[in-house]
All heavy atoms as atom14 arrays in JSON, in Angstrom:
{
  "sequence": "MQEILVVILFITAAIFMGRKIYMKYKAPSGCASAGCDACAPTKKSVKLPEHFKSYFY",
  "atom14_mask": [
    [1, 1, 1, 1, 1, 1, 1, 1, 0, 0, 0, 0, 0, 0],
    [1, 1, 1, 1, 1, 1, 1, 1, 1, 0, 0, 0, 0, 0],
    [1, 1, 1, 1, 1, 1, 1, 1, 1, 0, 0, 0, 0, 0],
    [1, 1, 1, 1, 1, 1, 1, 1, 0, 0, 0, 0, 0, 0],
    [1, 1, 1, 1, 1, 1, 1, 1, 0, 0, 0, 0, 0, 0],
    [1, 1, 1, 1, 1, 1, 1, 0, 0, 0, 0, 0, 0, 0],
    [1, 1, 1, 1, 1, 1, 1, 0, 0, 0, 0, 0, 0, 0],
    [1, 1, 1, 1, 1, 1, 1, 1, 0, 0, 0, 0, 0, 0],
    [1, 1, 1, 1, 1, 1, 1, 1, 0, 0, 0, 0, 0, 0],
    [1, 1, 1, 1, 1, 1, 1, 1, 1, 1, 1, 0, 0, 0],
    [1, 1, 1, 1, 1, 1, 1, 1, 0, 0, 0, 0, 0, 0],
    [1, 1, 1, 1, 1, 1, 1, 0, 0, 0, 0, 0, 0, 0],
    [1, 1, 1, 1, 1, 0, 0, 0, 0, 0, 0, 0, 0, 0],
    [1, 1, 1, 1, 1, 0, 0, 0, 0, 0, 0, 0, 0, 0],
    [1, 1, 1, 1, 1, 1, 1, 1, 0, 0, 0, 0, 0, 0],
    [1, 1, 1, 1, 1, 1, 1, 1, 1, 1, 1, 0, 0, 0],
    [1, 1, 1, 1, 1, 1, 1, 1, 0, 0, 0, 0, 0, 0],
    [1, 1, 1, 1, 0, 0, 0, 0, 0, 0, 0, 0, 0, 0],
    [1, 1, 1, 1, 1, 1, 1, 1, 1, 1, 1, 0, 0, 0],
    [1, 1, 1, 1, 1, 1, 1, 1, 1, 0, 0, 0, 0, 0],
    [1, 1, 1, 1, 1, 1, 1, 1, 0, 0, 0, 0, 0, 0],
    [1, 1, 1, 1, 1, 1, 1, 1, 1, 1, 1, 1, 0, 0],
    [1, 1, 1, 1, 1, 1, 1, 1, 0, 0, 0, 0, 0, 0],
    [1, 1, 1, 1, 1, 1, 1, 1, 1, 0, 0, 0, 0, 0],
    [1, 1, 1, 1, 1, 1, 1, 1, 1, 1, 1, 1, 0, 0],
    [1, 1, 1, 1, 1, 1, 1, 1, 1, 0, 0, 0, 0, 0],
    [1, 1, 1, 1, 1, 0, 0, 0, 0, 0, 0, 0, 0, 0],
    [1, 1, 1, 1, 1, 1, 1, 0, 0, 0, 0, 0, 0, 0],
    [1, 1, 1, 1, 1, 1, 0, 0, 0, 0, 0, 0, 0, 0],
    [1, 1, 1, 1, 0, 0, 0, 0, 0, 0, 0, 0, 0, 0],
    [1, 1, 1, 1, 1, 1, 0, 0, 0, 0, 0, 0, 0, 0],
    [1, 1, 1, 1, 1, 0, 0, 0, 0, 0, 0, 0, 0, 0],
    [1, 1, 1, 1, 1, 1, 0, 0, 0, 0, 0, 0, 0, 0],
    [1, 1, 1, 1, 1, 0, 0, 0, 0, 0, 0, 0, 0, 0],
    [1, 1, 1, 1, 0, 0, 0, 0, 0, 0, 0, 0, 0, 0],
    [1, 1, 1, 1, 1, 1, 0, 0, 0, 0, 0, 0, 0, 0],
    [1, 1, 1, 1, 1, 1, 1, 1, 0, 0, 0, 0, 0, 0],
    [1, 1, 1, 1, 1, 0, 0, 0, 0, 0, 0, 0, 0, 0],
    [1, 1, 1, 1, 1, 1, 0, 0, 0, 0, 0, 0, 0, 0],
    [1, 1, 1, 1, 1, 0, 0, 0, 0, 0, 0, 0, 0, 0],
    [1, 1, 1, 1, 1, 1, 1, 0, 0, 0, 0, 0, 0, 0],
    [1, 1, 1, 1, 1, 1, 1, 0, 0, 0, 0, 0, 0, 0],
    [1, 1, 1, 1, 1, 1, 1, 1, 1, 0, 0, 0, 0, 0],
    [1, 1, 1, 1, 1, 1, 1, 1, 1, 0, 0, 0, 0, 0],
    [1, 1, 1, 1, 1, 1, 0, 0, 0, 0, 0, 0, 0, 0],
    [1, 1, 1, 1, 1, 1, 1, 0, 0, 0, 0, 0, 0, 0],
    [1, 1, 1, 1, 1, 1, 1, 1, 1, 0, 0, 0, 0, 0],
    [1, 1, 1, 1, 1, 1, 1, 1, 0, 0, 0, 0, 0, 0],
    [1, 1, 1, 1, 1, 1, 1, 0, 0, 0, 0, 0, 0, 0],
    [1, 1, 1, 1, 1, 1, 1, 1, 1, 0, 0, 0, 0, 0],
    [1, 1, 1, 1, 1, 1, 1, 1, 1, 1, 0, 0, 0, 0],
    [1, 1, 1, 1, 1, 1, 1, 1, 1, 1, 1, 0, 0, 0],
    [1, 1, 1, 1, 1, 1, 1, 1, 1, 0, 0, 0, 0, 0],
    [1, 1, 1, 1, 1, 1, 0, 0, 0, 0, 0, 0, 0, 0],
    [1, 1, 1, 1, 1, 1, 1, 1, 1, 1, 1, 1, 0, 0],
    [1, 1, 1, 1, 1, 1, 1, 1, 1, 1, 1, 0, 0, 0],
    [1, 1, 1, 1, 1, 1, 1, 1, 1, 1, 1, 1, 0, 0]
  ],
  "atom14_positions": [
    [[18.0, -12.89, 41.91], [18.64, -11.66, 42.31], [19.68, -11.91, 43.4], [20.75, -11.33, 43.37], [17.54, -10.69, 42.79], [18.06, -9.36, 43.19], [18.7, -8.51, 41.74], [19.24, -7.01, 42.46], [0.0, 0.0, 0.0], [0.0, 0.0, 0.0], [0.0, 0.0, 0.0], [0.0, 0.0, 0.0], [0.0, 0.0, 0.0], [0.0, 0.0, 0.0]],
    [[19.34, -12.75, 44.36], [20.28, -13.04, 45.44], [21.52, -13.76, 44.92], [22.62, -13.53, 45.41], [19.61, -13.89, 46.51], [18.59, -13.12, 47.33], [17.92, -14.01, 48.36], [18.0, -15.23, 48.3], [17.23, -13.38, 49.31], [0.0, 0.0, 0.0], [0.0, 0.0, 0.0], [0.0, 0.0, 0.0], [0.0, 0.0, 0.0], [0.0, 0.0, 0.0]],
    [[21.32, -14.63, 43.94], [22.45, -15.36, 43.38], [23.44, -14.4, 42.73], [24.67, -14.57, 42.84], [21.98, -16.39, 42.36], [21.19, -17.53, 42.96], [19.71, -17.2, 43.07], [19.27, -16.18, 42.5], [19.0, -17.97, 43.74], [0.0, 0.0, 0.0], [0.0, 0.0, 0.0], [0.0, 0.0, 0.0], [0.0, 0.0, 0.0], [0.0, 0.0, 0.0]],
    [[22.92, -13.39, 42.06], [23.79, -12.4, 41.4], [24.6, -11.63, 42.44], [25.8, -11.41, 42.27], [22.95, -11.45, 40.52], [22.32, -12.23, 39.37], [23.8, -10.3, 40.0], [21.32, -11.42, 38.57], [0.0, 0.0, 0.0], [0.0, 0.0, 0.0], [0.0, 0.0, 0.0], [0.0, 0.0, 0.0], [0.0, 0.0, 0.0], [0.0, 0.0, 0.0]],
    [[23.95, -11.25, 43.54], [24.66, -10.53, 44.6], [25.74, -11.4, 45.25], [26.84, -10.92, 45.56], [23.67, -10.04, 45.66], [22.72, -8.93, 45.22], [21.72, -8.61, 46.32], [23.51, -7.69, 44.85], [0.0, 0.0, 0.0], [0.0, 0.0, 0.0], [0.0, 0.0, 0.0], [0.0, 0.0, 0.0], [0.0, 0.0, 0.0], [0.0, 0.0, 0.0]],
    [[25.45, -12.68, 45.44], [26.43, -13.59, 46.02], [27.62, -13.76, 45.09], [28.78, -13.75, 45.52], [25.78, -14.95, 46.36], [26.83, -15.98, 46.72], [24.79, -14.79, 47.49], [0.0, 0.0, 0.0], [0.0, 0.0, 0.0], [0.0, 0.0, 0.0], [0.0, 0.0, 0.0], [0.0, 0.0, 0.0], [0.0, 0.0, 0.0], [0.0, 0.0, 0.0]],
    [[27.36, -13.89, 43.8], [28.44, -14.03, 42.82], [29.3, -12.77, 42.79], [30.53, -12.83, 42.78], [27.87, -14.36, 41.43], [28.93, -14.25, 40.36], [27.26, -15.76, 41.43], [0.0, 0.0, 0.0], [0.0, 0.0, 0.0], [0.0, 0.0, 0.0], [0.0, 0.0, 0.0], [0.0, 0.0, 0.0], [0.0, 0.0, 0.0], [0.0, 0.0, 0.0]],
    [[28.65, -11.6, 42.8], [29.4, -10.34, 42.79], [30.24, -10.21, 44.06], [31.41, -9.81, 44.01], [28.43, -9.14, 42.64], [27.85, -9.12, 41.23], [29.14, -7.82, 42.94], [26.74, -8.1, 41.04], [0.0, 0.0, 0.0], [0.0, 0.0, 0.0], [0.0, 0.0, 0.0], [0.0, 0.0, 0.0], [0.0, 0.0, 0.0], [0.0, 0.0, 0.0]],
    [[29.67, -10.57, 45.2], [30.41, -10.52, 46.46], [31.6, -11.49, 46.44], [32.7, -11.14, 46.88], [29.48, -10.85, 47.62], [30.09, -10.79, 49.02], [30.52, -9.36, 49.33], [29.09, -11.27, 50.04], [0.0, 0.0, 0.0], [0.0, 0.0, 0.0], [0.0, 0.0, 0.0], [0.0, 0.0, 0.0], [0.0, 0.0, 0.0], [0.0, 0.0, 0.0]],
    [[31.4, -12.69, 45.91], [32.48, -13.67, 45.82], [33.6, -13.18, 44.9], [34.79, -13.3, 45.23], [31.94, -15.02, 45.33], [33.0, -16.06, 45.2], [33.48, -16.72, 46.31], [33.53, -16.37, 43.96], [34.48, -17.68, 46.19], [34.53, -17.32, 43.83], [35.0, -17.98, 44.96], [0.0, 0.0, 0.0], [0.0, 0.0, 0.0], [0.0, 0.0, 0.0]],
    [[33.25, -12.63, 43.76], [34.26, -12.13, 42.82], [35.03, -10.97, 43.44], [36.25, -10.89, 43.32], [33.6, -11.73, 41.48], [33.11, -12.98, 40.75], [34.55, -10.94, 40.61], [32.27, -12.71, 39.53], [0.0, 0.0, 0.0], [0.0, 0.0, 0.0], [0.0, 0.0, 0.0], [0.0, 0.0, 0.0], [0.0, 0.0, 0.0], [0.0, 0.0, 0.0]],
    [[34.32, -10.07, 44.13], [34.98, -8.95, 44.79], [35.95, -9.43, 45.86], [37.07, -8.93, 45.97], [33.92, -8.01, 45.42], [33.0, -7.61, 44.42], [34.57, -6.8, 46.04], [0.0, 0.0, 0.0], [0.0, 0.0, 0.0], [0.0, 0.0, 0.0], [0.0, 0.0, 0.0], [0.0, 0.0, 0.0], [0.0, 0.0, 0.0], [0.0, 0.0, 0.0]],
    [[35.55, -10.41, 46.65], [36.43, -10.95, 47.68], [37.64, -11.64, 47.06], [38.76, -11.52, 47.56], [35.65, -11.93, 48.57], [0.0, 0.0, 0.0], [0.0, 0.0, 0.0], [0.0, 0.0, 0.0], [0.0, 0.0, 0.0], [0.0, 0.0, 0.0], [0.0, 0.0, 0.0], [0.0, 0.0, 0.0], [0.0, 0.0, 0.0], [0.0, 0.0, 0.0]],
    [[37.44, -12.36, 45.97], [38.55, -13.04, 45.31], [39.55, -12.04, 44.74], [40.76, -12.22, 44.85], [38.03, -13.95, 44.21], [0.0, 0.0, 0.0], [0.0, 0.0, 0.0], [0.0, 0.0, 0.0], [0.0, 0.0, 0.0], [0.0, 0.0, 0.0], [0.0, 0.0, 0.0], [0.0, 0.0, 0.0], [0.0, 0.0, 0.0], [0.0, 0.0, 0.0]],
    [[39.05, -10.96, 44.15], [39.94, -9.91, 43.63], [40.71, -9.25, 44.77], [41.91, -9.01, 44.67], [39.14, -8.88, 42.81], [38.65, -9.52, 41.52], [39.97, -7.64, 42.52], [37.65, -8.67, 40.74], [0.0, 0.0, 0.0], [0.0, 0.0, 0.0], [0.0, 0.0, 0.0], [0.0, 0.0, 0.0], [0.0, 0.0, 0.0], [0.0, 0.0, 0.0]],
    [[40.01, -8.95, 45.86], [40.65, -8.32, 47.01], [41.77, -9.2, 47.57], [42.88, -8.73, 47.83], [39.59, -8.04, 48.08], [40.15, -7.46, 49.34], [40.53, -6.13, 49.4], [40.29, -8.24, 50.48], [41.04, -5.59, 50.56], [40.81, -7.71, 51.64], [41.19, -6.38, 51.68], [0.0, 0.0, 0.0], [0.0, 0.0, 0.0], [0.0, 0.0, 0.0]],
    [[41.5, -10.49, 47.78], [42.52, -11.4, 48.33], [43.64, -11.62, 47.33], [44.81, -11.7, 47.71], [41.88, -12.73, 48.72], [40.97, -12.63, 49.92], [41.75, -11.89, 51.36], [43.02, -13.07, 51.71], [0.0, 0.0, 0.0], [0.0, 0.0, 0.0], [0.0, 0.0, 0.0], [0.0, 0.0, 0.0], [0.0, 0.0, 0.0], [0.0, 0.0, 0.0]],
    [[43.33, -11.7, 46.05], [44.37, -11.85, 45.04], [45.3, -10.65, 45.02], [46.52, -10.79, 44.9], [0.0, 0.0, 0.0], [0.0, 0.0, 0.0], [0.0, 0.0, 0.0], [0.0, 0.0, 0.0], [0.0, 0.0, 0.0], [0.0, 0.0, 0.0], [0.0, 0.0, 0.0], [0.0, 0.0, 0.0], [0.0, 0.0, 0.0], [0.0, 0.0, 0.0]],
    [[44.74, -9.46, 45.15], [45.56, -8.25, 45.18], [46.44, -8.21, 46.42], [47.6, -7.81, 46.36], [44.66, -7.01, 45.14], [45.43, -5.72, 45.03], [44.49, -4.54, 44.86], [45.23, -3.31, 44.72], [45.67, -2.58, 45.73], [45.43, -2.96, 46.96], [46.34, -1.46, 45.52], [0.0, 0.0, 0.0], [0.0, 0.0, 0.0], [0.0, 0.0, 0.0]],
    [[45.9, -8.62, 47.58], [46.7, -8.64, 48.81], [47.87, -9.61, 48.67], [48.99, -9.31, 49.08], [45.83, -9.03, 50.0], [44.94, -7.91, 50.48], [44.22, -8.27, 51.75], [45.08, -8.2, 52.95], [45.31, -6.92, 53.55], [0.0, 0.0, 0.0], [0.0, 0.0, 0.0], [0.0, 0.0, 0.0], [0.0, 0.0, 0.0], [0.0, 0.0, 0.0]],
    [[47.63, -10.77, 48.1], [48.7, -11.76, 47.9], [49.73, -11.23, 46.91], [50.94, -11.35, 47.12], [48.11, -13.11, 47.46], [47.31, -13.72, 48.6], [49.21, -14.06, 46.99], [46.49, -14.92, 48.21], [0.0, 0.0, 0.0], [0.0, 0.0, 0.0], [0.0, 0.0, 0.0], [0.0, 0.0, 0.0], [0.0, 0.0, 0.0], [0.0, 0.0, 0.0]],
    [[49.26, -10.61, 45.83], [50.17, -10.05, 44.84], [51.06, -8.96, 45.45], [52.27, -8.94, 45.24], [49.37, -9.49, 43.66], [50.23, -8.73, 42.67], [51.06, -9.41, 41.8], [50.21, -7.35, 42.64], [51.85, -8.71, 40.9], [50.99, -6.65, 41.74], [51.82, -7.33, 40.88], [52.61, -6.64, 40.0], [0.0, 0.0, 0.0], [0.0, 0.0, 0.0]],
    [[50.47, -8.07, 46.23], [51.25, -6.99, 46.83], [52.23, -7.51, 47.88], [53.29, -6.94, 48.09], [50.31, -5.96, 47.48], [49.42, -5.24, 46.48], [50.31, -4.37, 45.21], [50.69, -2.89, 46.06], [0.0, 0.0, 0.0], [0.0, 0.0, 0.0], [0.0, 0.0, 0.0], [0.0, 0.0, 0.0], [0.0, 0.0, 0.0], [0.0, 0.0, 0.0]],
    [[51.9, -8.63, 48.52], [52.78, -9.19, 49.54], [54.03, -9.79, 48.92], [55.12, -9.67, 49.47], [52.03, -10.26, 50.34], [52.84, -10.81, 51.48], [52.01, -11.74, 52.32], [52.81, -12.22, 53.51], [52.02, -13.01, 54.43], [0.0, 0.0, 0.0], [0.0, 0.0, 0.0], [0.0, 0.0, 0.0], [0.0, 0.0, 0.0], [0.0, 0.0, 0.0]],
    [[53.91, -10.43, 47.78], [55.03, -11.12, 47.16], [55.63, -10.37, 45.98], [56.47, -10.92, 45.29], [54.6, -12.52, 46.73], [54.3, -13.39, 47.92], [52.99, -13.76, 48.21], [55.3, -13.81, 48.78], [52.71, -14.54, 49.31], [55.02, -14.59, 49.88], [53.73, -14.95, 50.13], [53.44, -15.72, 51.23], [0.0, 0.0, 0.0], [0.0, 0.0, 0.0]],
    [[55.2, -9.15, 45.74], [55.73, -8.35, 44.64], [57.19, -8.02, 44.92], [57.58, -7.78, 46.06], [54.92, -7.06, 44.49], [55.3, -6.24, 43.29], [54.36, -5.07, 43.13], [54.77, -3.99, 44.1], [54.15, -2.7, 43.83], [0.0, 0.0, 0.0], [0.0, 0.0, 0.0], [0.0, 0.0, 0.0], [0.0, 0.0, 0.0], [0.0, 0.0, 0.0]],
    [[58.0, -8.01, 43.9], [59.43, -7.72, 44.05], [59.62, -6.29, 44.54], [58.98, -5.37, 44.05], [60.15, -7.91, 42.72], [0.0, 0.0, 0.0], [0.0, 0.0, 0.0], [0.0, 0.0, 0.0], [0.0, 0.0, 0.0], [0.0, 0.0, 0.0], [0.0, 0.0, 0.0], [0.0, 0.0, 0.0], [0.0, 0.0, 0.0], [0.0, 0.0, 0.0]],
    [[60.5, -6.1, 45.54], [60.73, -4.75, 46.06], [61.48, -3.89, 45.05], [62.28, -4.38, 44.26], [61.57, -4.97, 47.32], [62.25, -6.27, 47.09], [61.3, -7.1, 46.25], [0.0, 0.0, 0.0], [0.0, 0.0, 0.0], [0.0, 0.0, 0.0], [0.0, 0.0, 0.0], [0.0, 0.0, 0.0], [0.0, 0.0, 0.0], [0.0, 0.0, 0.0]],
    [[61.22, -2.62, 45.09], [61.92, -1.68, 44.23], [62.07, -0.37, 44.99], [61.46, -0.15, 46.02], [61.15, -1.46, 42.93], [59.92, -0.85, 43.21], [0.0, 0.0, 0.0], [0.0, 0.0, 0.0], [0.0, 0.0, 0.0], [0.0, 0.0, 0.0], [0.0, 0.0, 0.0], [0.0, 0.0, 0.0], [0.0, 0.0, 0.0], [0.0, 0.0, 0.0]],
    [[62.88, 0.49, 44.46], [63.06, 1.79, 45.1], [64.45, 1.94, 45.67], [65.4, 1.26, 45.27], [0.0, 0.0, 0.0], [0.0, 0.0, 0.0], [0.0, 0.0, 0.0], [0.0, 0.0, 0.0], [0.0, 0.0, 0.0], [0.0, 0.0, 0.0], [0.0, 0.0, 0.0], [0.0, 0.0, 0.0], [0.0, 0.0, 0.0], [0.0, 0.0, 0.0]],
    [[64.59, 2.83, 46.64], [65.92, 3.16, 47.15], [66.55, 2.02, 47.93], [67.77, 1.95, 48.04], [65.87, 4.42, 47.99], [65.05, 4.23, 49.58], [0.0, 0.0, 0.0], [0.0, 0.0, 0.0], [0.0, 0.0, 0.0], [0.0, 0.0, 0.0], [0.0, 0.0, 0.0], [0.0, 0.0, 0.0], [0.0, 0.0, 0.0], [0.0, 0.0, 0.0]],
    [[65.76, 1.13, 48.51], [66.35, 0.02, 49.27], [67.13, -0.93, 48.35], [68.11, -1.52, 48.76], [65.26, -0.75, 50.0], [0.0, 0.0, 0.0], [0.0, 0.0, 0.0], [0.0, 0.0, 0.0], [0.0, 0.0, 0.0], [0.0, 0.0, 0.0], [0.0, 0.0, 0.0], [0.0, 0.0, 0.0], [0.0, 0.0, 0.0], [0.0, 0.0, 0.0]],
    [[66.69, -1.05, 47.1], [67.4, -1.91, 46.16], [68.64, -1.22, 45.59], [69.48, -1.86, 44.97], [66.47, -2.35, 45.03], [66.06, -1.22, 44.28], [0.0, 0.0, 0.0], [0.0, 0.0, 0.0], [0.0, 0.0, 0.0], [0.0, 0.0, 0.0], [0.0, 0.0, 0.0], [0.0, 0.0, 0.0], [0.0, 0.0, 0.0], [0.0, 0.0, 0.0]],
    [[68.76, 0.1, 45.8], [69.92, 0.84, 45.29], [71.14, 0.65, 46.16], [72.25, 0.97, 45.76], [69.58, 2.32, 45.17], [0.0, 0.0, 0.0], [0.0, 0.0, 0.0], [0.0, 0.0, 0.0], [0.0, 0.0, 0.0], [0.0, 0.0, 0.0], [0.0, 0.0, 0.0], [0.0, 0.0, 0.0], [0.0, 0.0, 0.0], [0.0, 0.0, 0.0]],
    [[70.95, 0.17, 47.39], [72.08, -0.1, 48.26], [72.45, 1.04, 49.19], [73.46, 0.97, 49.87], [0.0, 0.0, 0.0], [0.0, 0.0, 0.0], [0.0, 0.0, 0.0], [0.0, 0.0, 0.0], [0.0, 0.0, 0.0], [0.0, 0.0, 0.0], [0.0, 0.0, 0.0], [0.0, 0.0, 0.0], [0.0, 0.0, 0.0], [0.0, 0.0, 0.0]],
    [[71.64, 2.07, 49.27], [72.0, 3.2, 50.12], [71.57, 2.99, 51.57], [71.98, 3.71, 52.46], [71.4, 4.5, 49.59], [69.6, 4.55, 49.67], [0.0, 0.0, 0.0], [0.0, 0.0, 0.0], [0.0, 0.0, 0.0], [0.0, 0.0, 0.0], [0.0, 0.0, 0.0], [0.0, 0.0, 0.0], [0.0, 0.0, 0.0], [0.0, 0.0, 0.0]],
    [[70.72, 2.02, 51.84], [70.22, 1.68, 53.18], [69.47, 2.83, 53.85], [69.36, 2.88, 55.06], [71.34, 1.18, 54.09], [71.85, -0.18, 53.66], [71.07, -0.92, 53.03], [73.01, -0.5, 53.94], [0.0, 0.0, 0.0], [0.0, 0.0, 0.0], [0.0, 0.0, 0.0], [0.0, 0.0, 0.0], [0.0, 0.0, 0.0], [0.0, 0.0, 0.0]],
    [[68.98, 3.78, 53.09], [68.22, 4.88, 53.68], [66.85, 4.39, 54.16], [66.3, 4.95, 55.1], [68.05, 6.01, 52.68], [0.0, 0.0, 0.0], [0.0, 0.0, 0.0], [0.0, 0.0, 0.0], [0.0, 0.0, 0.0], [0.0, 0.0, 0.0], [0.0, 0.0, 0.0], [0.0, 0.0, 0.0], [0.0, 0.0, 0.0], [0.0, 0.0, 0.0]],
    [[66.35, 3.37, 53.52], [65.03, 2.86, 53.89], [65.13, 1.65, 54.82], [64.11, 1.05, 55.15], [64.25, 2.45, 52.65], [63.96, 3.82, 51.53], [0.0, 0.0, 0.0], [0.0, 0.0, 0.0], [0.0, 0.0, 0.0], [0.0, 0.0, 0.0], [0.0, 0.0, 0.0], [0.0, 0.0, 0.0], [0.0, 0.0, 0.0], [0.0, 0.0, 0.0]],
    [[66.32, 1.27, 55.2], [66.5, 0.1, 56.05], [65.89, 0.34, 57.42], [65.92, 1.45, 57.94], [67.99, -0.23, 56.19], [0.0, 0.0, 0.0], [0.0, 0.0, 0.0], [0.0, 0.0, 0.0], [0.0, 0.0, 0.0], [0.0, 0.0, 0.0], [0.0, 0.0, 0.0], [0.0, 0.0, 0.0], [0.0, 0.0, 0.0], [0.0, 0.0, 0.0]],
    [[65.3, -0.69, 58.01], [64.71, -0.51, 59.34], [65.8, -0.2, 60.37], [66.9, -0.74, 60.3], [64.05, -1.84, 59.63], [64.6, -2.81, 58.66], [65.12, -2.03, 57.49], [0.0, 0.0, 0.0], [0.0, 0.0, 0.0], [0.0, 0.0, 0.0], [0.0, 0.0, 0.0], [0.0, 0.0, 0.0], [0.0, 0.0, 0.0], [0.0, 0.0, 0.0]],
    [[65.47, 0.67, 61.26], [66.42, 1.05, 62.3], [66.04, 0.41, 63.61], [64.89, 0.03, 63.82], [66.46, 2.58, 62.48], [65.15, 3.01, 62.82], [66.9, 3.27, 61.21], [0.0, 0.0, 0.0], [0.0, 0.0, 0.0], [0.0, 0.0, 0.0], [0.0, 0.0, 0.0], [0.0, 0.0, 0.0], [0.0, 0.0, 0.0], [0.0, 0.0, 0.0]],
    [[66.99, 0.31, 64.5], [66.74, -0.24, 65.82], [66.15, 0.86, 66.68], [66.75, 1.9, 66.87], [68.04, -0.73, 66.43], [68.07, -2.15, 66.78], [69.36, -2.51, 67.44], [69.23, -3.85, 68.08], [70.45, -4.27, 68.72], [0.0, 0.0, 0.0], [0.0, 0.0, 0.0], [0.0, 0.0, 0.0], [0.0, 0.0, 0.0], [0.0, 0.0, 0.0]],
    [[64.97, 0.64, 67.2], [64.33, 1.62, 68.06], [64.14, 1.01, 69.43], [63.72, -0.13, 69.56], [62.97, 2.03, 67.5], [63.05, 2.78, 66.2], [61.68, 3.2, 65.74], [61.77, 3.93, 64.42], [60.46, 4.33, 63.93], [0.0, 0.0, 0.0], [0.0, 0.0, 0.0], [0.0, 0.0, 0.0], [0.0, 0.0, 0.0], [0.0, 0.0, 0.0]],
    [[64.46, 1.78, 70.43], [64.23, 1.29, 71.78], [62.92, 1.87, 72.29], [62.59, 3.02, 72.05], [65.38, 1.71, 72.7], [65.46, 3.11, 72.76], [0.0, 0.0, 0.0], [0.0, 0.0, 0.0], [0.0, 0.0, 0.0], [0.0, 0.0, 0.0], [0.0, 0.0, 0.0], [0.0, 0.0, 0.0], [0.0, 0.0, 0.0], [0.0, 0.0, 0.0]],
    [[62.17, 1.04, 72.96], [60.87, 1.44, 73.49], [61.02, 1.63, 74.99], [61.49, 0.73, 75.69], [59.8, 0.38, 73.19], [58.47, 0.75, 73.8], [59.68, 0.18, 71.7], [0.0, 0.0, 0.0], [0.0, 0.0, 0.0], [0.0, 0.0, 0.0], [0.0, 0.0, 0.0], [0.0, 0.0, 0.0], [0.0, 0.0, 0.0], [0.0, 0.0, 0.0]],
    [[60.62, 2.78, 75.47], [60.68, 3.05, 76.9], [59.25, 3.04, 77.45], [58.42, 3.84, 77.04], [61.35, 4.4, 77.15], [61.62, 4.66, 78.59], [62.52, 5.84, 78.77], [62.86, 5.96, 80.23], [63.97, 6.84, 80.46], [0.0, 0.0, 0.0], [0.0, 0.0, 0.0], [0.0, 0.0, 0.0], [0.0, 0.0, 0.0], [0.0, 0.0, 0.0]],
    [[58.99, 2.1, 78.37], [57.66, 1.99, 78.94], [57.47, 3.01, 80.05], [58.41, 3.31, 80.8], [57.47, 0.59, 79.54], [57.37, -0.57, 78.56], [57.31, -1.88, 79.32], [56.16, -0.42, 77.69], [0.0, 0.0, 0.0], [0.0, 0.0, 0.0], [0.0, 0.0, 0.0], [0.0, 0.0, 0.0], [0.0, 0.0, 0.0], [0.0, 0.0, 0.0]],
    [[56.27, 3.52, 80.19], [55.98, 4.4, 81.32], [56.09, 3.61, 82.63], [55.97, 2.39, 82.65], [54.54, 4.85, 81.09], [54.28, 4.6, 79.65], [55.16, 3.48, 79.26], [0.0, 0.0, 0.0], [0.0, 0.0, 0.0], [0.0, 0.0, 0.0], [0.0, 0.0, 0.0], [0.0, 0.0, 0.0], [0.0, 0.0, 0.0], [0.0, 0.0, 0.0]],
    [[56.29, 4.31, 83.7], [56.52, 3.66, 85.0], [55.33, 2.81, 85.44], [55.51, 1.75, 86.03], [56.82, 4.72, 86.06], [58.15, 5.41, 85.86], [59.33, 4.47, 85.96], [59.28, 3.55, 86.81], [60.27, 4.64, 85.19], [0.0, 0.0, 0.0], [0.0, 0.0, 0.0], [0.0, 0.0, 0.0], [0.0, 0.0, 0.0], [0.0, 0.0, 0.0]],
    [[54.11, 3.25, 85.16], [52.95, 2.49, 85.64], [52.75, 1.19, 84.86], [52.05, 0.3, 85.32], [51.68, 3.35, 85.61], [51.26, 3.8, 84.25], [51.84, 4.88, 83.62], [50.34, 3.31, 83.4], [51.28, 5.05, 82.44], [50.37, 4.11, 82.27], [0.0, 0.0, 0.0], [0.0, 0.0, 0.0], [0.0, 0.0, 0.0], [0.0, 0.0, 0.0]],
    [[53.37, 1.03, 83.69], [53.29, -0.23, 82.96], [54.36, -1.22, 83.42], [54.21, -2.42, 83.24], [53.47, -0.01, 81.46], [52.24, 0.52, 80.78], [52.35, 1.42, 79.75], [50.99, 0.09, 81.15], [51.24, 1.91, 79.1], [49.86, 0.57, 80.51], [49.98, 1.48, 79.49], [0.0, 0.0, 0.0], [0.0, 0.0, 0.0], [0.0, 0.0, 0.0]],
    [[55.43, -0.77, 84.0], [56.51, -1.65, 84.39], [56.07, -2.65, 85.46], [56.57, -3.77, 85.48], [57.71, -0.83, 84.9], [58.41, -0.13, 83.78], [59.64, 0.56, 84.27], [60.33, 1.25, 83.1], [61.56, 1.92, 83.53], [0.0, 0.0, 0.0], [0.0, 0.0, 0.0], [0.0, 0.0, 0.0], [0.0, 0.0, 0.0], [0.0, 0.0, 0.0]],
    [[55.13, -2.3, 86.29], [54.66, -3.23, 87.32], [53.9, -4.4, 86.69], [53.84, -5.48, 87.26], [53.8, -2.52, 88.35], [52.63, -2.02, 87.71], [0.0, 0.0, 0.0], [0.0, 0.0, 0.0], [0.0, 0.0, 0.0], [0.0, 0.0, 0.0], [0.0, 0.0, 0.0], [0.0, 0.0, 0.0], [0.0, 0.0, 0.0], [0.0, 0.0, 0.0]],
    [[53.3, -4.2, 85.51], [52.58, -5.27, 84.84], [53.52, -6.26, 84.15], [53.24, -7.44, 84.08], [51.62, -4.72, 83.78], [50.49, -3.91, 84.34], [50.32, -2.58, 83.99], [49.58, -4.48, 85.23], [49.27, -1.85, 84.49], [48.52, -3.75, 85.74], [48.39, -2.43, 85.37], [47.35, -1.71, 85.86], [0.0, 0.0, 0.0], [0.0, 0.0, 0.0]],
    [[54.62, -5.78, 83.63], [55.48, -6.62, 82.81], [56.73, -7.1, 83.52], [57.37, -8.03, 83.09], [55.89, -5.86, 81.55], [54.71, -5.51, 80.68], [54.33, -4.2, 80.5], [53.98, -6.5, 80.06], [53.25, -3.87, 79.72], [52.89, -6.19, 79.28], [52.52, -4.87, 79.11], [0.0, 0.0, 0.0], [0.0, 0.0, 0.0], [0.0, 0.0, 0.0]],
    [[57.12, -6.47, 84.6], [58.37, -6.86, 85.28], [58.14, -7.22, 86.7], [57.35, -6.78, 87.39], [59.41, -5.74, 85.2], [59.79, -5.41, 83.78], [59.42, -4.2, 83.2], [60.52, -6.3, 83.01], [59.77, -3.9, 81.91], [60.88, -6.0, 81.72], [60.49, -4.8, 81.19], [60.85, -4.51, 79.91], [0.0, 0.0, 0.0], [0.0, 0.0, 0.0]]
  ]
}
């Protein structure tokens, strides 16, 4: 019984990791490939609160 559970767990983990790898390297599609740049990342500036500035500067 334990062997069956281990095999099922291993197969589930292999499917999960395979899907993650597939989704990571899948060819992009959608509006970004159309050339309109609507989905392009934008430059965002981050403003730190005053009490954090003493830690980083």
